[in-house]
N, C-alpha and C positions, 0 to 999 in steps of 0.2 A: 839281699832281700829277694825272696822268690815267692810266687804264689804256690800254695800247697799242691796244686795240680802239676807243677813242674819239679817237685822235689821227690826223690826216690830213696828207698831204704838203702840202696847200694851206696849212695852218697853219705848217708848217715853213719855208716860204719867207719868212715874216715874222719869224722868230726869229733872233737873233744867235748864240745858243748853246743847244744842247739836250743834256742829259745823260740818257742812258737807262740805268737800273739795272734789271736783270731776271735771272731765273733762266733756265737752259737745261736741256735734257734730251738724252739720247742723245749724239750727237757735236756738241753746241753748237747744236742746233735751238732756235728761239725757242719760247716758251710758246704754248699754244693761242690765247690772246687777242691775241697779237702776230704771228701768222703772216702775215696780210694786210699789216700795216704793214711788216714786215721784207721781204716779197717786193717791195712797192712801192718801198721804199727802195733795195734792191739793184738794181732795174731802172732806177731814175731816175738820170740823169747830172747832174753838176753839184754833187752833195753829197759832201763829203769825210767818209768814215767813218774815225774814229780809234779803233783798238783794237777787238778782238773776241775777248776772252779770258774 
């Protein structure tokens, strides 16, 4: 278990499955500590994002 501010896409490339459980605010914006991670993830191609609810 890690805060999103300490998890990087370089680590993600070596994982077979990642489950992200987090809160949101406004219209589904990521929490403050996950904004950079979420931005990087959405910009990166090749990762399948399942669910965003």
